[in-house]
C-alpha positions in Angstrom: -0.2 0.0 0.1 1.4 3.7 -1.5 1.8 6.3 1.1 -1.8 7.8 0.5 -3.5 4.6 0.7 -1.9 4.4 3.9 -2.6 7.7 5.8 -6.3 6.9 4.1 -6.4 3.8 6.8 -4.4 6.0 9.3 -7.5 9.0 9.5 -10.3 6.9 10.2 -9.1 4.2 12.4 -10.5 4.8 16.0 -8.6 3.1 19.2 -9.9 -0.7 18.7 -12.0 -2.2 21.8 -13.7 -4.5 19.3 -12.5 -8.6 19.8 -10.4 -9.5 18.1 -13.1 -10.9 15.3 -13.8 -7.8 14.3 -10.7 -5.5 14.6 -11.3 -4.3 10.9 -14.9 -2.6 12.3 -12.3 0.1 14.1 -11.5 2.3 11.1 -14.4 4.6 9.8 -14.2 3.6 6.4 -14.9 0.3 7.0 -17.9 0.9 9.2 -19.2 2.3 6.4 -18.7 -0.1 3.3 -19.7 -2.7 6.0 -23.1 -1.7 6.9 -23.8 -0.3 3.0 -22.5 -3.2 1.1 -24.7 -5.7 3.8 -27.9 -3.6 3.1 -27.2 -3.6 -0.3 -25.9 -7.2 -0.9 -29.2 -8.4 1.1 -31.1 -7.1 -1.0 -28.9 -8.6 -4.4 -30.0 -12.0 -3.1 -33.4 -10.6 -3.0 -33.4 -10.5 -6.5 -31.2 -12.7 -7.1 -33.9 -15.6 -5.9 -36.6 -13.7 -7.2 -35.3 -13.4 -10.5 -34.7 -17.5 -10.6 -38.3 -18.3 -9.8 -39.8 -15.4 -12.4 -37.4 -17.3 -14.7 -38.5 -21.3 -13.7 -42.4 -19.5 -13.7 -42.2 -18.0 -17.2 -40.4 -20.9 -19.0 -40.3 -23.7 -16.8 -36.9 -24.3 -18.8 -34.2 -26.2 -16.4 -31.7 -24.7 -19.7 -33.2 -21.4 -19.5 -32.0 -21.2 -16.1 -28.6 -22.3 -16.5 -29.1 -19.5 -19.6 -29.7 -16.5 -17.4 -27.1 -17.6 -15.2 -24.8 -17.7 -17.9 -25.5 -14.4 -19.4 -25.4 -12.3 -16.1 -21.4 -13.3 -15.2 -20.0 -14.4 -18.3 -19.5 -11.1 -18.8 -17.2 -10.7 -15.8 -14.6 -13.9 -17.2 -14.7 -11.8 -20.4 -14.2 -7.9 -19.0 -12.6 -8.4 -15.3 -9.0 -8.0 -16.8 -10.4 -4.7 -17.6 -11.6 -4.3 -14.4 -9.2 -5.0 -12.7 -6.5 -3.1 -14.9 -8.8 -0.1 -13.7 -7.9 -0.6 -10.2 -4.3 -0.4 -10.7 -4.4 2.7 -12.3 -7.9 5.2 -11.8 -9.1 6.1 -8.5 -11.1 3.0 -6.6 -13.5 5.0 -5.3 -14.9 6.3 -7.9 -14.9 3.4 -9.2 -17.6 1.6 -7.0 -19.8 5.1 -7.1 -19.8 4.4 -10.6 -20.5 0.4 -10.7 -22.6 0.0 -7.7 -25.2 3.4 -9.0 -25.2 1.6 -12.7 -26.9 -1.3 -10.7 -29.0 0.2 -9.5 -30.5 1.7 -12.4 -30.4 -1.4 -14.1 -32.7 -3.1 -10.7 -34.9 0.1 -11.0 -35.1 -1.4 -15.0 -35.8 -5.0 -14.0 -38.9 -3.7 -10.8 -40.7 -1.4 -13.1 -41.0 -4.0 -15.6 -42.2 -7.3 -13.9 -44.7 -4.5 -11.8 -46.2 -3.1 -14.3 -46.4 -6.9 -16.0 -44.7 -6.0 -19.1 -41.8 -8.2 -18.0 -40.3 -11.2 -20.9 -37.1 -13.5 -20.8 -35.5 -11.4 -23.3 -35.8 -8.0 -20.5 -34.2 -10.8 -18.2 -31.5 -11.7 -19.8 -30.5 -7.6 -21.0 -30.6 -6.8 -17.8 -28.6 -10.1 -16.3 -25.9 -8.7 -18.8 -25.9 -5.5 -18.0 -25.3 -6.2 -14.6 -22.7 -8.2 -15.2 -20.2 -5.5 -17.4 -21.0 -4.1 -13.9 -19.5 -6.4 -11.7 -17.1 -7.0 -14.0 -15.4 -3.5 -12.8 -16.9 -3.6 -9.3 -15.9 -7.7 -8.1 -11.7 -6.8 -8.1 -12.1 -2.8 -7.2 -13.5 -4.1 -4.4 -11.4 -6.5 -3.6 -8.8 -4.1 -4.0 -10.2 -1.6 -2.4 -10.5 -3.4 1.0 -6.8 -2.5 1.6 -7.0 1.5 1.3 -9.4 1.4 3.7 -7.7 -0.9 6.7 -4.5 -1.5 5.5 -2.3 -4.2 5.8 -2.9 -5.4 10.0 -6.2 -5.9 9.3 -7.0 -7.3 5.3 -7.1 -10.8 6.3 -9.8 -9.7 9.3 -11.7 -7.5 6.4 -11.6 -9.8 3.9 -13.0 -12.4 6.5 -15.9 -9.6 7.8 -16.8 -8.9 3.9 -17.5 -13.2 3.7 -19.4 -12.7 6.4 -21.2 -9.9 5.5 -22.0 -11.4 1.7 -22.9 -15.0 3.5 -25.5 -13.4 6.7 -27.2 -11.3 3.2 -27.0 -14.6 1.9 -29.4 -15.9 4.8 -31.4 -12.5 4.7 -31.9 -11.3 1.1 -33.3 -15.3 0.1 -35.7 -15.6 3.5 -37.1 -12.2 2.9 -37.6 -13.3 -1.3 -39.2 -16.8 -0.4 -42.5 -14.7 1.1 -42.5 -11.5 -0.8 -42.4 -14.0 -4.2 -45.4 -15.4 -2.2 -47.3 -13.1 -1.1 -47.0 -10.0 -3.8 -44.7 -11.2 -6.6 -41.5 -11.0 -7.6 -41.5 -8.3 -8.7 -41.4 -6.0 -5.1 -38.1 -8.1 -4.8 -36.5 -6.3 -7.3 -37.7 -2.6 -6.3 -36.3 -3.4 -3.0 -33.0 -4.6 -4.3 -32.9 -1.3 -6.1 -33.4 0.9 -3.4 -30.8 -1.0 -1.1 -28.0 0.6 -3.7 -28.7 3.6 -1.6 -27.1 2.7 1.2 -23.8 1.8 0.0 -23.9 4.9 -2.3 -24.4 6.8 1.1 -21.7 5.3 2.2 -18.9 5.2 -0.1 -19.7 9.0 -0.2 -19.2 9.5 3.4 -16.2 8.3 3.5 -12.8 10.0 4.0 -10.2 8.8 0.9 -6.9 10.7 0.6 -5.8 10.6 -2.7 -4.2 7.7 -4.3 -1.4 8.5 -7.3 -1.7 5.0 -9.2 0.8 4.7 -12.4 -0.8 4.5 -16.0 2.6 4.4 -17.7 2.1 1.9 -20.3 -0.8 0.6 -21.9 -4.1 -0.9 -20.8 -3.6 -4.4 -21.8 -0.2 -3.9 -21.0 -0.9 -3.4 -17.6 -3.6 -6.9 -18.3 -0.8 -9.2 -19.9 1.5 -8.4 -16.7 -1.4 -8.8 -14.2 -1.7 -12.5 -16.2 2.2 -13.1 -16.2 2.2 -12.7 -12.8 -0.1 -15.4 -12.1 1.1 -18.0 -14.8 5.1 -17.5 -13.1 3.2 -18.3 -9.4 3.3 -21.9 -8.3 1.4 -21.4 -5.4 -1.3 -18.3 -6.3 -2.5 -20.5 -9.4 -2.8 -23.6 -7.6 -5.2 -21.8 -5.8 -6.8 -19.9 -8.6 -7.2 -23.6 -10.5 -9.1 -25.1 -8.3 -11.1 -22.0 -7.7 -12.3 -22.4 -11.0 -12.9 -25.9 -11.4 -15.4 -25.9 -8.1 -16.9 -22.7 -9.7 -17.7 -24.3 -12.7 -18.8 -27.7 -11.3 -19.3 -27.9 -7.8 -21.0 -24.1 -7.2 -23.6 -24.5 -10.2 -25.7 -26.6 -7.6 -27.4 -23.4 -6.3 -28.2 -23.1 -10.3 -30.3 -25.5 -10.4 -31.9 -24.7 -6.7 -35.6 -23.9 -8.3 -35.5 -27.6 -9.5 -34.9 -29.3 -6.5 -37.4 -27.1 -3.9 -40.6 -27.7 -6.7 -39.8 -31.2 -8.5 -37.7 -33.2 -5.6 -38.8 -32.1 -2.7 -42.5 -30.2 -3.7 -42.3 -26.6 -2.3 -42.0 -23.7 -4.0 -40.5 -20.0 -3.8 -40.4 -20.7 0.2 -38.7 -23.6 -0.5 -35.9 -22.5 -2.8 -35.5 -19.4 0.3 -35.4 -21.9 3.2 -32.5 -24.0 1.0 -30.1 -21.1 -0.2 -30.6 -19.4 3.1 -29.6 -22.5 4.8 -26.8 -22.6 2.2 -26.1 -19.1 4.1 -25.9 -20.3 6.9 -23.2 -22.5 6.5 -20.7 -20.5 4.5 -21.8 -16.9 7.2 -20.3 -19.5 10.0 -17.1 -20.3 8.1 -16.8 -16.9 7.7 -16.9 -16.0 11.3 -14.7 -18.4 12.2 -11.9 -17.3 9.6 -12.4 -14.0 10.7 -11.3 -15.1 14.4 -8.1 -15.9 12.9 -4.5 -13.4 13.9 -2.3 -14.6 10.7 -2.7 -16.9 7.8 -1.0 -20.1 8.7 -2.3 -23.2 8.0 -5.1 -21.8 5.8 -3.6 -24.1 3.1 -5.0 -27.2 3.7 -8.2 -25.6 5.1 -8.7 -25.5 1.1 -8.2 -28.8 0.4 -10.2 -30.1 3.2 -12.6 -27.5 2.5 -13.2 -28.7 -1.7 -13.3 -32.3 -0.5 -15.8 -31.6 1.9 -18.0 -29.7 -0.5 -18.0 -32.5 -3.1 -19.5 -35.0 -0.3 -22.0 -32.6 0.6 -23.0 -31.8 -2.7 -23.0 -35.5 -3.7 -25.4 -36.0 -0.3 -27.7 -32.9 -0.7 -28.3 -34.5 -4.3 -29.7 -38.2 -2.8 -32.0 -36.5 0.0 -34.9 -36.2 -1.2 -36.4 -34.8 2.9 -36.8 -31.3 2.6 -35.0 -30.6 6.4 -32.2 -33.4 5.6 -31.5 -31.1 2.0 -31.7 -28.0 4.1 -29.0 -29.5 6.6 -26.6 -31.3 4.6 -26.8 -27.7 2.4 -25.3 -26.0 5.8 -22.1 -28.0 5.8 -22.0 -27.3 1.3 -22.1 -23.8 2.4 -19.4 -23.9 5.0 -17.2 -25.9 3.2 -17.4 -24.1 0.4 -16.8 -20.5 2.1 -13.6 -21.3 3.6 -12.4 -22.8 0.7 -13.3 -19.4 -1.3 -12.5 -17.0 1.8 -9.1 -19.2 2.7 -8.1 -18.9 -1.3 -8.6 -15.4 -1.3 -6.9 -14.6 1.7 -4.0 -16.2 0.7 -3.4 -14.6 -2.2 -4.4 -11.4 -0.7 -1.0 -12.1 1.5 1.3 -13.0 -1.5 0.8 -10.5 -3.6 2.5 -7.1 -4.0 0.0 -3.7 -3.9 1.3 -2.6 -7.4 -0.9 -6.0 -8.2 -3.5 -6.4 -6.4 -6.4 -5.0 -8.8 -4.9 -7.1 -11.7 -4.5 -10.4 -9.6 -8.2 -10.4 -7.9 -9.1 -9.4 -11.1 -7.8 -13.1 -12.4 -9.5 -14.6 -9.0 -12.6 -13.0 -10.0 -12.7 -14.6 -13.3 -11.7 -17.4 -11.8 -14.3 -17.5 -8.9 -16.9 -15.5 -10.9 -16.3 -15.9 -14.6 -16.3 -19.7 -14.7 -19.7 -19.9 -12.6 -21.9 -19.3 -16.4 -19.9 -21.7 -17.6 -20.9 -24.3 -15.2 -24.0 -22.9 -14.9 -25.0 -23.3 -18.7 -23.3 -26.9 -18.8 -25.5 -27.7 -15.4 -28.8 -26.9 -16.8 -28.0 -28.5 -19.8 -26.6 -31.9 -18.5 -30.1 -31.5 -15.8 -32.5 -31.2 -19.0 -30.6 -35.0 -20.3 -29.7 -36.9 -17.2 -31.6 -34.7 -14.0 -30.5 -32.2 -11.8 -29.7 -34.4 -9.1 -27.6 -36.7 -11.1 -25.8 -33.4 -12.3 -25.2 -31.8 -8.7 -23.6 -35.6 -7.4 -21.2 -35.2 -11.4 -19.9 -32.1 -9.8 -19.5 -33.3 -6.1 -16.9 -36.0 -7.6 -15.0 -34.1 -9.9 -14.6 -31.1 -6.6 -13.7 -34.1 -4.8 -11.5 -35.6 -7.4 -9.8 -31.8 -7.8 -9.0 -32.1 -3.6 -7.2 -35.1 -4.2 -4.8 -33.5 -6.7 -4.0 -30.3 -5.3 -3.6 -32.5 -2.2 -0.5 -34.2 -3.6 1.0 -31.2 -5.2 0.8 -29.7 -2.0 4.1 -30.1 -0.4 5.7 -28.7 -3.4 3.5 -25.6 -2.8 4.4 -24.7 0.5 8.0 -23.3 0.6 7.5 -20.8 -2.3 3.8 -19.5 -0.3 6.5 -19.1 2.9 8.6 -17.4 0.9 5.8 -14.4 -0.6 4.1 -14.4 2.6 7.0 -13.5 4.2 8.4 -11.0 1.9 4.6 -8.9 1.5 5.3 -8.7 5.1 1.9 -9.9 6.1 2.3 -12.6 9.2 0.6 -10.9 10.9 3.2 -10.6 13.8 4.1 -14.6 13.8 7.0 -15.9 14.0 8.0 -16.0 10.2 9.6 -18.9 10.0 6.1 -21.1 9.7 3.9 -21.7 6.4 0.7 -20.3 5.3 0.1 -23.9 3.4 1.3 -25.2 7.1 0.2 -26.0 10.6 -4.1 -26.6 10.1 -5.2 -24.6 12.8 
């Protein structure tokens, strides 16, 4: 972090009386960001559930469910490198204001079309693409902006708290959406999401951000190539990203098929869908809070391996369940293990990268985590139409288990370089530098 960004973190920091798990909240800017994002993400999850149900209600098509997911996330795969380069070249605070305002506009358009009874399936595809374009710039910028708000000292905790916030909203949002869809329809969920953006935009406007001068030498494409080159030559980061991409492609699309499980497999409706999504979010929230209590990154490498395998096992068991309560219970460890892998990988990668490359490397992270998800959604929707949703989810779980085994076999070859990089970035959190991030679980 450069001097200007460090000053931003320091002048907005208060003496902390918070428990260790919430220490990043001593920074005023992060307090504003955290509160605004929680409200906004609650609305986002409301819209996600309502949109899935609307597509299914209008078409009854498993394939179209997958294609909507594809449309909303494929722009992330192609455009996130531009977003990462922008985050390393321009004012991250202003970028977030632009992306959040654009997303609010798209949500209002979707709400208007739905509440007036004019919504058609092609509208949903167009708006999904628009959200995807905004997210392509928002996600890597938001990831890189964390260090500007809290500094390196509390970065690990801020990442975990961001995950907690995301999954707290993931519990509340689907539950509200299930009730609203059943009582007044999907349109009011979309309207609620649009209004929720006011909270995060207000929080961003209230922040005190010192100007940060970022280098703009060289072309944008040269900057993008530099970021990809760094990832490709850095084996620990590349391995973490490949494993994350595998789970995103084959395992995470189980969520896209959730309306099928709620309706056809478990015989429920929109409220059932909301509770299932909330159960997964509960597990993820527990994982994020557990990670927030950690003071250092040591042991997270093994957590990644175990979490990937556990996620595969959980969704295989979920695919075999035909009981609502059992299905909901199985989604708790699924959400827990998925969040453990995602947040641990995020933390390790951010601990290993230099600040000058943070936006671009996190854009590759976003490509693997969010960008491959649309391909997985399309594949899952198509495969489910051929062999069924349970069988599709079970196959994805098996692939995740294989990925965990392969990563585990190569684990010992990655730990030495990972240790060296983390020590060089001075991200050991005050712990002895001789320990390895990829060792000593616990």
